[in-house]
SEROPA-72725 format. One line per field, with one value per residue (C-alpha): residue number from 0; residue in one letter; x, y, z. Coordinates in Angstrom, 1 decimal, always signed. Each point is the difference from the previous one (the first is absolute). Layout:
<nodes>
resi = (NUM ...)
resn = (A ...)
X = (X ...)
Y = (Y ...)
Z = (Z ...)
</nodes>
This chain:
<nodes>
resi = (0 1 2 3 4 5 6 7 8 9 10 11 12 13 14 15 16 17 18 19 20 21 22 23 24 25 26 27 28 29 30 31 32 33 34 35 36 37 38 39 40 41 42 43 44 45 46 47 48 49 50 51 52 53 54 55 56 57 58 59 60 61 62 63 64 65 66 67 68 69 70 71 72 73 74 75 76 77 78 79 80 81 82 83 84 85 86 87 88 89 90 91 92 93 94 95 96 97 98 99 100 101 102 103 104 105 106 107 108 109 110 111 112 113 114 115 116 117 118 119 120 121 122 123 124 125 126 127 128 129 130 131 132 133 134 135 136 137 138 139 140 141 142 143 144 145 146 147 148 149 150 151 152 153 154 155 156 157 158 159 160 161 162 163 164 165 166 167 168 169 170 171 172 173 174 175 176 177 178 179 180 181 182 183 184 185 186 187 188 189 190 191 192 193 194 195 196 197 198 199 200 201 202 203 204 205 206 207 208 209 210 211 212 213 214 215 216 217 218 219 220 221 222 223 224 225 226 227 228 229 230 231 232 233 234 235 236 237 238 239 240 241 242 243 244 245 246 247 248 249 250 251 252 253 254 255 256 257 258 259 260 261 262 263 264 265 266 267 268 269 270 271 272 273 274 275 276 277 278 279 280 281 282 283 284 285 286 287 288 289 290 291 292 293 294 295 296 297 298 299 300 301 302 303 304 305 306 307 308 309 310 311 312 313 314 315 316 317 318 319 320 321 322 323 324 325 326 327 328 329 330 331 332 333 334 335 336 337)
resn = (M V Y N E T N A S L W P C A H S L H Y I S W T V P C T V C R L G G T L I L L I S I V C F S F N I R F L F S H R C K N S L A V S L F L A S L L V I T I S V P G V I V Q L F T C H R H C L K I Y C R I E G F C S Y L S G C V C M L V F M S L S I H R Y L S L C S C K N S L S Y G V S T C F S W S L S L A F T F P L V F D Y F N S Y M P E G L G F H C S I N W Q D S S S I G R A Y I L S S F I F M Y F I P L T I L V F V N V Q A H L I V R R I Y T K E N L H S T F I N Y M H Q K N A T R K S R Q E V D Y K N T L V H K Y C V R V A T D R K R F R T D Y R F L R A I I F L V S S Y L I A W T P Y S V I A V L Q L L N I G F I F D H A F L I T L S A F I A K L S V I L S P L V Y L S I M N N K L F K R I L F K)
X = (-29.7 +3.6 +1.6 +3.5 +0.3 +0.5 -0.1 -2.9 -1.0 +2.7 -2.0 -4.0 -2.0 -1.2 -3.6 +1.4 +1.9 -1.1 +3.0 +3.7 +2.7 +3.5 +1.9 +3.5 -1.2 -2.3 +1.8 +2.8 -2.8 -1.0 +3.7 -0.6 -3.0 +1.2 +3.1 -1.8 -2.4 +2.9 +1.4 -3.3 -1.1 +3.9 -0.2 -3.5 +0.5 +2.9 -1.6 -3.2 +2.8 +2.0 -3.3 -1.7 +3.2 +2.1 -0.5 +1.2 +0.6 +1.4 -3.4 +2.0 +0.8 -3.3 -0.8 +2.3 -1.5 -3.5 +0.6 +1.3 -3.1 -1.9 +1.2 +0.1 -3.5 -1.8 +2.4 +1.8 -3.1 -1.5 +3.6 +0.0 -3.2 +0.6 +3.4 -1.5 -2.3 +1.0 -2.8 -0.4 -2.6 -1.4 -2.0 +0.4 -0.4 +2.6 +2.6 -0.4 +0.5 +2.9 +0.9 -0.5 +1.8 +3.0 +0.5 -0.6 +2.0 +2.7 -0.2 +0.2 +2.7 +2.6 -1.2 +0.3 +4.3 -0.1 -1.0 +1.7 +2.9 -0.7 -0.9 +3.6 +1.3 -0.7 +0.5 +3.2 +0.0 -1.6 -3.5 -1.6 -3.0 -0.6 -2.2 -1.7 -1.2 -3.5 +0.3 +2.4 -2.8 -2.8 +1.8 +0.7 -3.3 -1.8 +2.4 -0.7 -3.3 -0.6 +2.2 -2.0 -3.4 -1.5 +0.4 -2.4 -3.0 +2.1 +0.9 +3.7 +0.7 -1.4 +1.4 -0.1 +1.7 +3.1 +2.5 -1.3 -3.3 -0.1 +1.5 -0.8 +1.0 +0.2 -1.1 +3.1 -1.6 -2.1 +0.2 -2.1 +1.6 -1.1 +1.5 +3.1 +0.0 -0.9 +2.9 +2.8 -1.2 -0.1 +3.8 +1.2 -1.3 -0.4 +3.4 +2.7 -0.7 +0.8 +2.3 +2.0 -0.4 +0.6 +3.3 +1.2 -1.2 +1.9 +3.1 +0.0 -0.9 +2.7 +2.5 -1.2 +0.4 +3.4 +1.3 -0.8 +0.6 +3.8 +2.8 +1.8 -3.1 -0.2 +3.5 +0.4 -3.3 +1.7 +2.6 -1.8 -2.7 +3.1 +1.5 -3.1 -0.5 +3.8 -0.4 -2.7 +1.9 +3.7 +0.4 -1.1 +0.9 +0.8 +0.1 -3.1 -1.1 +1.3 -1.4 -3.7 +0.0 +1.2 -2.1 -2.7 +1.3 -0.3 -3.7 -0.8 +2.2 -2.4 -3.2 +1.3 +1.0 -3.5 -1.9 +2.2 -0.8 -3.9 +0.3 +2.5 -3.0 -2.5 +1.3 +1.5 -3.8 -1.1 +2.2 -0.6 -3.5 -0.3 +2.8 -2.2 -2.8 +1.2 +1.0 -2.9 -1.8 +1.7 -0.6 -3.9 +0.6 +2.2 -2.4 -2.7 +1.5 +0.2 -3.6 -0.7 +2.1 -2.0 +3.2 -1.4 +2.4 -1.0 -2.9 +1.0 +1.6 -2.7 +1.5 +2.7 -2.3 -1.1 +3.2 +1.0 -3.3 +0.1 +3.9 -1.7 -2.8 +2.7 +2.0 -3.3 -0.6 +3.3 +1.5 -1.4 +1.5 +3.5 -0.3 -0.3 +2.8 +2.3 -1.3 -0.6 +0.9 -0.3 -3.9 -0.3 +1.6 -2.7 -2.9 +0.7 +0.7 -2.2)
Y = (+16.2 +0.5 -1.5 -0.7 +1.3 +3.2 +2.3 -1.9 +2.9 -2.0 -2.8 +0.5 -2.9 -2.2 +1.2 +3.4 -1.7 +2.0 -0.2 -1.7 +2.7 -0.4 +2.0 -0.8 -1.5 -1.9 -0.8 -1.7 -2.1 -1.3 -1.0 -1.2 -2.6 -1.5 -0.9 -1.4 -1.8 -1.4 -1.7 -0.9 -2.2 -1.5 -0.5 -1.3 -2.7 -1.0 -0.4 -2.0 -2.4 -0.6 -0.7 -1.8 -2.5 -0.5 -1.5 +1.7 -1.5 +3.8 +1.8 +3.1 +0.1 -0.9 +3.4 +2.3 -1.1 +0.3 +3.3 +1.3 -1.0 +2.0 +3.1 -0.9 -0.6 +2.4 +3.3 -0.5 +0.2 +3.4 +1.7 +0.0 +1.1 +2.9 +0.6 +0.0 +2.2 +2.3 -0.1 -2.1 -2.1 +2.0 -2.9 -1.3 -3.5 -0.3 +1.9 -2.4 -3.2 +1.0 +1.2 -3.2 -1.9 +2.1 -0.1 -3.6 -1.0 +2.1 -1.5 -3.2 +0.6 +0.9 -2.5 -2.7 +1.5 -0.6 -3.0 -1.9 +1.8 -2.0 -3.5 +0.3 +1.0 -2.9 -2.4 +0.9 -0.6 -3.5 +0.8 -0.2 -1.6 +2.7 +2.0 -0.7 +2.1 -0.3 +2.0 +2.4 +0.1 +0.1 +2.8 +2.2 +0.5 +0.1 +2.7 +1.8 -0.5 +1.4 +3.3 +0.8 -1.4 +2.1 +3.1 -0.9 +0.6 +3.4 -1.9 +1.5 +1.7 +0.1 +0.2 +3.3 +1.6 +1.2 +1.4 +1.1 -1.6 -3.3 -2.8 -0.2 -0.5 +0.4 +3.1 +0.9 +3.7 -2.1 +2.4 -2.3 -2.1 -3.5 +1.4 +1.0 -3.6 -2.2 +2.0 +0.2 -3.8 -0.8 +1.5 -2.2 -3.6 +0.4 +1.5 +0.6 -3.4 -1.6 +2.1 -0.8 -4.1 +0.5 +1.8 -2.4 -3.5 +0.9 +1.0 -3.0 -2.7 +1.7 -0.2 -3.9 -0.9 +1.8 -2.3 -2.8 -0.3 +1.6 -1.6 -0.9 -1.2 -2.7 -1.0 -0.3 -1.6 -2.8 -0.2 -0.9 -2.3 -1.8 -0.5 -1.0 -2.5 -0.9 -0.7 -2.8 -1.8 +0.1 -3.1 -1.9 +1.5 +3.7 +1.2 -1.4 +1.2 +3.4 +0.6 -1.1 +2.9 +2.4 -1.3 +0.9 +2.6 +1.6 -1.0 +1.7 +3.4 +0.0 -0.5 +3.2 +1.9 -0.4 +0.6 +3.4 +0.7 -0.2 +1.5 +2.9 +0.8 -0.2 +2.8 +1.9 +0.2 +1.0 +3.1 +1.1 +0.0 +1.2 +2.7 +1.4 -0.6 +2.3 +2.6 -0.2 +0.4 +2.3 +3.1 -0.5 -0.5 +3.2 +1.9 -1.6 +1.3 +3.2 +0.1 -1.0 +2.9 +1.9 +1.8 +2.8 -1.3 -4.0 +2.2 +2.5 -2.8 -2.5 -1.5 -1.3 -2.4 -1.0 -0.6 -2.2 -1.8 -1.2 -1.4 -1.7 -1.2 -1.2 -2.4 -1.6 -1.1 -0.9 -2.2 -2.7 -0.1 +0.7 -2.3 -3.1 +2.0 -0.6 -2.9 -2.3 +1.6 -3.2 -0.1 +4.3 -0.2 -3.4 +1.8 +3.6 -1.3 -2.4)
Z = (-0.7 -1.5 -3.3 -0.5 -3.2 -1.3 -3.3 -0.5 -3.2 -2.2 +0.6 -0.6 +1.3 -3.0 -0.2 -1.5 -3.3 -2.7 -2.3 -0.1 +1.5 -1.2 +1.9 +1.2 +3.4 -1.5 -2.9 +2.6 +1.8 -2.9 -0.8 +3.4 +0.0 -3.7 +2.4 +2.4 -2.5 -1.6 +2.9 +1.7 -2.9 -0.2 +4.1 -0.5 -2.9 +2.2 +3.3 -1.9 -2.0 +3.7 +1.7 -2.1 -2.1 +3.7 +3.1 +2.3 +3.6 +1.7 +0.8 +0.5 -3.1 -1.1 +1.7 -1.4 -3.3 +1.8 +1.0 -3.5 -1.7 +2.7 -0.9 -4.2 +0.5 +2.2 +0.4 -3.1 -2.8 +1.9 +0.6 -4.1 -0.8 +2.2 -1.7 -2.9 +0.5 +2.0 +2.4 +3.1 +1.3 +3.2 +1.4 +3.2 -0.4 -2.7 +2.3 +2.6 -2.2 -1.6 +2.8 +1.7 -2.3 -0.4 +3.6 +0.7 -2.7 +1.4 +3.3 -1.0 -2.4 +3.1 +2.3 -2.6 -0.4 +3.9 -0.3 -2.7 +1.8 +3.1 -1.6 -1.5 +2.6 +1.8 -2.0 -0.1 +3.8 -0.8 +1.5 -2.9 +1.3 +2.9 -2.5 -3.2 -3.0 +0.5 +4.1 -1.7 -2.5 +2.1 +2.6 -2.9 -1.6 +3.1 +1.6 -3.2 +0.0 +3.5 -0.7 -3.3 +0.2 +2.1 -1.3 -3.0 +2.7 +1.2 +3.2 +1.6 -3.0 -3.6 -3.7 -2.1 -2.9 +0.1 -2.4 -3.0 +1.1 -2.1 +2.5 +3.4 +3.3 +3.3 +1.6 +1.0 +2.2 +2.1 +2.8 +2.5 +3.0 -1.7 -3.6 +1.6 +1.6 -2.5 -2.4 +2.8 +0.3 -4.0 -0.4 +3.1 -1.2 -3.5 -0.7 +2.7 +1.8 -3.2 -1.4 +3.1 -0.1 -3.7 +0.7 +3.0 -1.9 -3.3 +1.6 +1.9 -2.7 -1.8 +2.7 +0.9 -4.4 +0.1 +3.0 -0.8 -3.5 -0.1 -1.4 +3.5 +1.0 -3.0 +0.6 +3.6 -0.6 -2.6 +2.9 +2.7 -2.2 -1.2 +3.3 +1.6 -2.3 +0.4 +3.6 -0.6 -3.3 +0.2 -2.2 -3.2 -3.0 +1.0 -3.7 -0.7 +3.0 -0.1 -3.2 +1.0 +2.7 -2.7 -2.0 +2.4 +1.4 -3.7 +0.0 +3.2 -0.9 -3.3 +1.7 +2.6 -3.2 -1.2 +3.3 +0.1 -3.7 +1.4 +3.5 -1.5 -3.2 +2.2 +2.6 -2.8 -1.1 +3.5 +0.1 -3.6 +0.6 +3.5 -1.1 -2.9 +1.8 +2.6 -2.4 -1.8 +3.6 +1.6 -1.5 +0.1 +3.8 +0.2 -1.8 +1.9 +3.6 -1.6 -0.4 +3.3 +1.2 -2.1 -1.8 -2.8 -2.6 -0.6 -0.5 -2.3 -2.6 -0.4 -2.8 +2.8 +1.9 -3.1 -2.0 +3.9 -0.3 -3.6 +0.9 +3.5 -2.5 -2.7 +2.8 +0.5 -3.4 -0.7 +3.0 -1.3 -3.2 +1.9 +2.3 -2.8 -1.7 +2.2 +2.4 -3.6 -3.3 -2.3 +1.4 -0.4 -3.5 -0.9 +1.5 -1.4 -4.1 +0.4)
</nodes>
């Protein structure tokens, strides 16, 4: 069976642990482990406080918190132990569990971002009831499980150690026809199609917001509003009547501006999250393609694989924290500094 791991001598198995090494690579790994530990503690506390102290009706947003907790509670502890001891776990069951949780969380986040963007676009198009959050959440988790769970039992592909050996992922070097077909389909359905939908939907939503809430449009709306009302009533205390119209219009404009701020804040949150997610996962995707093509350079530099995987998993851990800080800054501060 072929493994993704390279330079395995740098990371001996845990059962051969006799002493604590303080070489430069091990010291760097311990510093990285300390950083992961601190971030995970903060995010774990934040996620738990949010889920138990705030009733969120948006099940898609809750999915971000659950995906983050899944990585923190399952993947992070084993990774930290390996980083601090400079020895890796050589247990297949651990590799399967860690690889499954990491891959599942990444897929869920990608599909949740896509679903959130679609819902906001539909709300701008006055189609709020055409798709429920519950259906989108079930779709995101079901599709993610369909692509990740069979690999636990070595169907289609399998989870193997990669990089320096302390984290696991898909066996990118699987040369079987089924394995190649699975990898190709995962790239298409878990990356390229959601990415295309994300770009299209967010660009269209941004154009709709800009078109509806421009100053020229608000001014022309006011003129049309006045003409429409004056056409129905031309007398009866015109001065007071115009003042009433102006007051009603100001209330209407205030409501529109409030909705604009909400829509714009949501778009900004989604665009920022999607951008950071793509920035974090694109290097790992490129490296995965290099492994798939069996490029020797990437296997000679195992730390690049591990570094890209570290950044990708870190984005999953931080995504709910970033999402809430943009969407509801007051609630974010209240939960964080509670």
